[in-house]
N, CA, C and O atoms as a GROMACS GRO file, in nm:
protein
  352
    1UNK      N    1   1.555   1.035   2.062
    1UNK     CA    2   1.466   0.925   2.031
    1UNK      C    3   1.477   0.822   2.142
    1UNK      O    4   1.586   0.778   2.177
    2UNK      N    5   1.362   0.784   2.197
    2UNK     CA    6   1.359   0.689   2.308
    2UNK      C    7   1.318   0.552   2.259
    2UNK      O    8   1.228   0.539   2.176
    3UNK      N    9   1.385   0.451   2.310
    3UNK     CA   10   1.345   0.313   2.281
    3UNK      C   11   1.230   0.278   2.375
    3UNK      O   12   1.227   0.319   2.490
    4UNK      N   13   1.135   0.200   2.322
    4UNK     CA   14   1.025   0.153   2.404
    4UNK      C   15   1.026   0.002   2.404
    4UNK      O   16   1.119  -0.060   2.351
    5UNK      N   17   0.924  -0.060   2.462
    5UNK     CA   18   0.918  -0.205   2.472
    5UNK      C   19   0.928  -0.270   2.334
    5UNK      O   20   0.870  -0.221   2.237
    6UNK      N   21   1.002  -0.380   2.327
    6UNK     CA   22   1.018  -0.451   2.200
    6UNK      C   23   1.144  -0.407   2.129
    6UNK      O   24   1.180  -0.290   2.134
    7UNK      N   25   1.211  -0.498   2.064
    7UNK     CA   26   1.339  -0.466   2.003
    7UNK      C   27   1.328  -0.376   1.880
    7UNK      O   28   1.423  -0.305   1.849
    8UNK      N   29   1.215  -0.376   1.809
    8UNK     CA   30   1.206  -0.300   1.685
    8UNK      C   31   1.104  -0.188   1.696
    8UNK      O   32   1.044  -0.149   1.596
    9UNK      N   33   1.084  -0.134   1.815
    9UNK     CA   34   0.987  -0.028   1.835
    9UNK      C   35   1.053   0.088   1.908
    9UNK      O   36   1.128   0.068   2.004
   10UNK      N   37   1.024   0.209   1.862
   10UNK     CA   38   1.076   0.325   1.934
   10UNK      C   39   0.978   0.441   1.922
   10UNK      O   40   0.883   0.436   1.844
   11UNK      N   41   1.002   0.545   2.000
   11UNK     CA   42   0.915   0.661   2.006
   11UNK      C   43   0.992   0.785   1.966
   11UNK      O   44   1.106   0.805   2.009
   12UNK      N   45   0.930   0.869   1.883
   12UNK     CA   46   0.991   0.996   1.846
   12UNK      C   47   0.886   1.106   1.858
   12UNK      O   48   0.766   1.080   1.846
   13UNK      N   49   0.932   1.227   1.882
   13UNK     CA   50   0.843   1.342   1.889
   13UNK      C   51   0.801   1.385   1.749
   13UNK      O   52   0.866   1.350   1.650
   14UNK      N   53   0.693   1.461   1.741
   14UNK     CA   54   0.639   1.504   1.612
   14UNK      C   55   0.738   1.588   1.533
   14UNK      O   56   0.751   1.570   1.412
   15UNK      N   57   0.809   1.679   1.599
   15UNK     CA   58   0.905   1.763   1.529
   15UNK      C   59   1.018   1.679   1.472
   15UNK      O   60   1.059   1.698   1.357
   16UNK      N   61   1.068   1.586   1.552
   16UNK     CA   62   1.176   1.499   1.505
   16UNK      C   63   1.128   1.409   1.391
   16UNK      O   64   1.202   1.382   1.297
   17UNK      N   65   1.004   1.363   1.400
   17UNK     CA   66   0.948   1.279   1.294
   17UNK      C   67   0.941   1.358   1.163
   17UNK      O   68   0.971   1.305   1.056
   18UNK      N   69   0.901   1.483   1.172
   18UNK     CA   70   0.893   1.567   1.053
   18UNK      C   71   1.032   1.591   0.996
   18UNK      O   72   1.052   1.586   0.874
   19UNK      N   73   1.127   1.616   1.081
   19UNK     CA   74   1.262   1.647   1.038
   19UNK      C   75   1.332   1.526   0.976
   19UNK      O   76   1.408   1.542   0.880
   20UNK      N   77   1.308   1.408   1.029
   20UNK     CA   78   1.378   1.286   0.984
   20UNK      C   79   1.284   1.186   0.918
   20UNK      O   80   1.304   1.065   0.929
   21UNK      N   81   1.182   1.236   0.850
   21UNK     CA   82   1.079   1.150   0.795
   21UNK      C   83   1.136   1.041   0.703
   21UNK      O   84   1.098   0.925   0.715
   22UNK      N   85   1.225   1.077   0.612
   22UNK     CA   86   1.279   0.978   0.518
   22UNK      C   87   1.354   0.865   0.589
   22UNK      O   88   1.338   0.748   0.553
   23UNK      N   89   1.434   0.899   0.688
   23UNK     CA   90   1.507   0.793   0.759
   23UNK      C   91   1.412   0.708   0.841
   23UNK      O   92   1.435   0.588   0.857
   24UNK      N   93   1.305   0.767   0.894
   24UNK     CA   94   1.205   0.688   0.967
   24UNK      C   95   1.132   0.592   0.872
   24UNK      O   96   1.105   0.478   0.909
   25UNK      N   97   1.101   0.639   0.752
   25UNK     CA   98   1.039   0.551   0.652
   25UNK      C   99   1.129   0.432   0.621
   25UNK      O  100   1.082   0.319   0.607
   26UNK      N  101   1.258   0.458   0.609
   26UNK     CA  102   1.351   0.349   0.581
   26UNK      C  103   1.352   0.248   0.695
   26UNK      O  104   1.358   0.127   0.671
   27UNK      N  105   1.346   0.296   0.818
   27UNK     CA  106   1.341   0.205   0.933
   27UNK      C  107   1.214   0.120   0.931
   27UNK      O  108   1.218   0.000   0.956
   28UNK      N  109   1.101   0.185   0.902
   28UNK     CA  110   0.974   0.114   0.898
   28UNK      C  111   0.975   0.011   0.785
   28UNK      O  112   0.925  -0.100   0.802
   29UNK      N  113   1.031   0.047   0.672
   29UNK     CA  114   1.042  -0.047   0.561
   29UNK      C  115   1.127  -0.168   0.600
   29UNK      O  116   1.108  -0.277   0.546
   30UNK      N  117   1.218  -0.148   0.692
   30UNK     CA  118   1.302  -0.257   0.742
   30UNK      C  119   1.236  -0.341   0.851
   30UNK      O  120   1.296  -0.437   0.899
   31UNK      N  121   1.113  -0.305   0.890
   31UNK     CA  122   1.040  -0.386   0.987
   31UNK      C  123   1.016  -0.321   1.122
   31UNK      O  124   0.945  -0.378   1.205
   32UNK      N  125   1.073  -0.204   1.147
   32UNK     CA  126   1.053  -0.137   1.276
   32UNK      C  127   0.917  -0.071   1.285
   32UNK      O  128   0.854  -0.039   1.184
   33UNK      N  129   0.871  -0.052   1.409
   33UNK     CA  130   0.751   0.026   1.436
   33UNK      C  131   0.794   0.152   1.509
   33UNK      O  132   0.878   0.147   1.599
   34UNK      N  133   0.735   0.265   1.471
   34UNK     CA  134   0.772   0.392   1.532
   34UNK      C  135   0.645   0.461   1.581
   34UNK      O  136   0.551   0.482   1.504
   35UNK      N  137   0.644   0.497   1.708
   35UNK     CA  138   0.532   0.571   1.766
   35UNK      C  139   0.568   0.718   1.766
   35UNK      O  140   0.678   0.756   1.806
   36UNK      N  141   0.476   0.802   1.721
   36UNK     CA  142   0.499   0.947   1.715
   36UNK      C  143   0.416   1.013   1.824
   36UNK      O  144   0.296   0.988   1.838
   37UNK      N  145   0.483   1.100   1.900
   37UNK     CA  146   0.415   1.168   2.011
   37UNK      C  147   0.413   1.318   1.988
   37UNK      O  148   0.496   1.373   1.915
   38UNK      N  149   0.318   1.382   2.051
   38UNK     CA  150   0.313   1.528   2.055
   38UNK      C  151   0.306   1.566   2.202
   38UNK      O  152   0.208   1.536   2.270
   39UNK      N  153   0.410   1.632   2.250
   39UNK     CA  154   0.422   1.668   2.391
   39UNK      C  155   0.408   1.547   2.481
   39UNK      O  156   0.345   1.553   2.587
   40UNK      N  157   0.468   1.436   2.438
   40UNK     CA  158   0.471   1.314   2.518
   40UNK      C  159   0.347   1.226   2.506
   40UNK      O  160   0.343   1.117   2.564
   41UNK      N  161   0.247   1.271   2.433
   41UNK     CA  162   0.123   1.195   2.418
   41UNK      C  163   0.125   1.124   2.282
   41UNK      O  164   0.140   1.191   2.179
   42UNK      N  165   0.112   0.992   2.279
   42UNK     CA  166   0.112   0.921   2.150
   42UNK      C  167  -0.004   0.967   2.061
   42UNK      O  168  -0.118   0.974   2.105
   43UNK      N  169   0.029   0.999   1.934
   43UNK     CA  170  -0.074   1.044   1.840
   43UNK      C  171  -0.078   0.960   1.713
   43UNK      O  172  -0.180   0.960   1.643
   44UNK      N  173   0.030   0.889   1.681
   44UNK     CA  174   0.032   0.809   1.558
   44UNK      C  175   0.136   0.698   1.571
   44UNK      O  176   0.224   0.702   1.657
   45UNK      N  177   0.122   0.600   1.483
   45UNK     CA  178   0.218   0.491   1.481
   45UNK      C  179   0.250   0.459   1.336
   45UNK      O  180   0.159   0.442   1.254
   46UNK      N  181   0.378   0.450   1.303
   46UNK     CA  182   0.421   0.408   1.170
   46UNK      C  183   0.456   0.260   1.179
   46UNK      O  184   0.540   0.220   1.259
   47UNK      N  185   0.390   0.180   1.097
   47UNK     CA  186   0.414   0.036   1.097
   47UNK      C  187   0.435  -0.011   0.954
   47UNK      O  188   0.384   0.051   0.861
   48UNK      N  189   0.509  -0.120   0.934
   48UNK     CA  190   0.526  -0.172   0.798
   48UNK      C  191   0.394  -0.223   0.742
   48UNK      O  192   0.309  -0.273   0.816
   49UNK      N  193   0.378  -0.210   0.613
   49UNK     CA  194   0.260  -0.262   0.546
   49UNK      C  195   0.272  -0.414   0.541
   49UNK      O  196   0.379  -0.466   0.509
   50UNK      N  197   0.164  -0.485   0.573
   50UNK     CA  198   0.172  -0.631   0.567
   50UNK      C  199   0.203  -0.677   0.424
   50UNK      O  200   0.158  -0.616   0.327
   51UNK      N  201   0.279  -0.783   0.413
   51UNK     CA  202   0.313  -0.836   0.282
   51UNK      C  203   0.187  -0.885   0.211
   51UNK      O  204   0.103  -0.953   0.270
   52UNK      N  205   0.175  -0.850   0.085
   52UNK     CA  206   0.061  -0.895   0.006
   52UNK      C  207   0.100  -1.020  -0.070
   52UNK      O  208   0.213  -1.032  -0.117
   53UNK      N  209   0.008  -1.112  -0.082
   53UNK     CA  210   0.040  -1.231  -0.160
   53UNK      C  211   0.058  -1.193  -0.306
   53UNK      O  212  -0.014  -1.109  -0.359
   54UNK      N  213   0.154  -1.255  -0.371
   54UNK     CA  214   0.180  -1.226  -0.511
   54UNK      C  215   0.131  -1.341  -0.597
   54UNK      O  216   0.124  -1.456  -0.552
   55UNK      N  217   0.099  -1.309  -0.720
   55UNK     CA  218   0.052  -1.410  -0.814
   55UNK      C  219   0.147  -1.414  -0.934
   55UNK      O  220   0.199  -1.310  -0.976
   56UNK      N  221   0.167  -1.531  -0.986
   56UNK     CA  222   0.248  -1.542  -1.107
   56UNK      C  223   0.165  -1.493  -1.226
   56UNK      O  224   0.043  -1.478  -1.216
   57UNK      N  225   0.232  -1.468  -1.337
   57UNK     CA  226   0.163  -1.422  -1.456
   57UNK      C  227   0.060  -1.526  -1.499
   57UNK      O  228  -0.052  -1.491  -1.539
   58UNK      N  229   0.095  -1.652  -1.490
   58UNK     CA  230   0.002  -1.758  -1.528
   58UNK      C  231  -0.123  -1.757  -1.440
   58UNK      O  232  -0.234  -1.778  -1.488
   59UNK      N  233  -0.104  -1.732  -1.309
   59UNK     CA  234  -0.218  -1.725  -1.218
   59UNK      C  235  -0.309  -1.607  -1.252
   59UNK      O  236  -0.431  -1.618  -1.244
   60UNK      N  237  -0.249  -1.493  -1.288
   60UNK     CA  238  -0.327  -1.374  -1.323
   60UNK      C  239  -0.409  -1.400  -1.449
   60UNK      O  240  -0.528  -1.368  -1.454
   61UNK      N  241  -0.346  -1.460  -1.551
   61UNK     CA  242  -0.417  -1.491  -1.675
   61UNK      C  243  -0.532  -1.587  -1.647
   61UNK      O  244  -0.642  -1.569  -1.699
   62UNK      N  245  -0.506  -1.689  -1.567
   62UNK     CA  246  -0.610  -1.786  -1.533
   62UNK      C  247  -0.727  -1.718  -1.461
   62UNK      O  248  -0.843  -1.750  -1.489
   63UNK      N  249  -0.698  -1.626  -1.371
   63UNK     CA  250  -0.803  -1.554  -1.297
   63UNK      C  251  -0.885  -1.464  -1.390
   63UNK      O  252  -1.007  -1.458  -1.378
   64UNK      N  253  -0.818  -1.394  -1.485
   64UNK     CA  254  -0.890  -1.312  -1.582
   64UNK      C  255  -0.983  -1.398  -1.666
   64UNK      O  256  -1.097  -1.359  -1.691
   65UNK      N  257  -0.935  -1.512  -1.711
   65UNK     CA  258  -1.019  -1.602  -1.791
   65UNK      C  259  -1.140  -1.648  -1.711
   65UNK      O  260  -1.250  -1.656  -1.764
   66UNK      N  261  -1.119  -1.678  -1.584
   66UNK     CA  262  -1.229  -1.720  -1.498
   66UNK      C  263  -1.332  -1.609  -1.482
   66UNK      O  264  -1.452  -1.634  -1.486
   67UNK      N  265  -1.285  -1.486  -1.463
   67UNK     CA  266  -1.376  -1.373  -1.442
   67UNK      C  267  -1.457  -1.339  -1.567
   67UNK      O  268  -1.572  -1.298  -1.555
   68UNK      N  269  -1.398  -1.355  -1.684
   68UNK     CA  270  -1.469  -1.316  -1.806
   68UNK      C  271  -1.557  -1.426  -1.863
   68UNK      O  272  -1.636  -1.400  -1.954
   69UNK      N  273  -1.544  -1.547  -1.812
   69UNK     CA  274  -1.621  -1.660  -1.864
   69UNK      C  275  -1.770  -1.631  -1.857
   69UNK      O  276  -1.823  -1.595  -1.752
   70UNK      N  277  -1.838  -1.646  -1.971
   70UNK     CA  278  -1.982  -1.625  -1.978
   70UNK      C  279  -2.023  -1.480  -1.996
   70UNK      O  280  -2.142  -1.451  -2.000
   71UNK      N  281  -1.928  -1.389  -2.006
   71UNK     CA  282  -1.961  -1.247  -2.024
   71UNK      C  283  -1.939  -1.209  -2.170
   71UNK      O  284  -1.844  -1.252  -2.234
   72UNK      N  285  -2.029  -1.127  -2.220
   72UNK     CA  286  -2.019  -1.083  -2.360
   72UNK      C  287  -2.026  -0.932  -2.365
   72UNK      O  288  -2.048  -0.865  -2.264
   73UNK      N  289  -2.006  -0.880  -2.485
   73UNK     CA  290  -2.014  -0.735  -2.506
   73UNK      C  291  -2.154  -0.694  -2.550
   73UNK      O  292  -2.175  -0.580  -2.592
   74UNK      N  293  -2.248  -0.786  -2.541
   74UNK     CA  294  -2.386  -0.755  -2.577
   74UNK      C  295  -2.403  -0.722  -2.724
   74UNK      O  296  -2.485  -0.637  -2.760
   75UNK      N  297  -2.327  -0.788  -2.810
   75UNK     CA  298  -2.339  -0.767  -2.954
   75UNK      C  299  -2.252  -0.657  -3.008
   75UNK      O  300  -2.245  -0.639  -3.130
   76UNK      N  301  -2.184  -0.583  -2.923
   76UNK     CA  302  -2.094  -0.477  -2.969
   76UNK      C  303  -1.958  -0.535  -3.004
   76UNK      O  304  -1.917  -0.638  -2.950
   77UNK      N  305  -1.890  -0.467  -3.094
   77UNK     CA  306  -1.753  -0.508  -3.125
   77UNK      C  307  -1.656  -0.422  -3.046
   77UNK      O  308  -1.692  -0.315  -2.996
   78UNK      N  309  -1.534  -0.469  -3.036
   78UNK     CA  310  -1.431  -0.391  -2.967
   78UNK      C  311  -1.414  -0.256  -3.037
   78UNK      O  312  -1.399  -0.154  -2.970
   79UNK      N  313  -1.416  -0.256  -3.171
   79UNK     CA  314  -1.400  -0.132  -3.248
   79UNK      C  315  -1.510  -0.032  -3.213
   79UNK      O  316  -1.481   0.087  -3.198
   80UNK      N  317  -1.633  -0.076  -3.199
   80UNK     CA  318  -1.744   0.013  -3.163
   80UNK      C  319  -1.722   0.073  -3.024
   80UNK      O  320  -1.748   0.192  -3.002
   81UNK      N  321  -1.674  -0.007  -2.932
   81UNK     CA  322  -1.646   0.045  -2.797
   81UNK      C  323  -1.534   0.148  -2.799
   81UNK      O  324  -1.541   0.250  -2.731
   82UNK      N  325  -1.430   0.120  -2.876
   82UNK     CA  326  -1.318   0.215  -2.887
   82UNK      C  327  -1.368   0.347  -2.945
   82UNK      O  328  -1.337   0.454  -2.892
   83UNK      N  329  -1.444   0.339  -3.052
   83UNK     CA  330  -1.495   0.461  -3.114
   83UNK      C  331  -1.589   0.538  -3.021
   83UNK      O  332  -1.587   0.661  -3.019
   84UNK      N  333  -1.669   0.466  -2.947
   84UNK     CA  334  -1.759   0.529  -2.850
   84UNK      C  335  -1.678   0.605  -2.745
   84UNK      O  336  -1.714   0.716  -2.706
   85UNK      N  337  -1.569   0.544  -2.698
   85UNK     CA  338  -1.485   0.608  -2.598
   85UNK      C  339  -1.416   0.732  -2.650
   85UNK      O  340  -1.386   0.823  -2.572
   86UNK      N  341  -1.390   0.739  -2.780
   86UNK     CA  342  -1.323   0.857  -2.838
   86UNK      C  343  -1.414   0.977  -2.850
   86UNK      O  344  -1.367   1.089  -2.869
   87UNK      N  345  -1.544   0.957  -2.838
   87UNK     CA  346  -1.639   1.068  -2.850
   87UNK      C  347  -1.629   1.164  -2.732
   87UNK      O  348  -1.670   1.279  -2.743
   88UNK      N  349  -1.575   1.118  -2.620
   88UNK     CA  350  -1.573   1.202  -2.501
   88UNK      C  351  -1.441   1.259  -2.474
   88UNK      O  352  -1.423   1.331  -2.376
   0.00000   0.00000   0.00000
């Protein structure tokens, strides 16, 4: 495995990537970037997934209430919808 530019980036061959996939995933989860080559030609890059913003339970409930405001079931009851769903 060769180190490339940058402290958290390295290059591995396709065979080595296949053989050590789990350990490479652990490295990427830790913030490293890994370039995968085939016969010395770069073909893929493993990078960490960007952090997603999280919402508190209260924020989620507030958002659901906002989304459903003004929406109705068009005169149907929840029981009718449940029974309709059981037909299939």
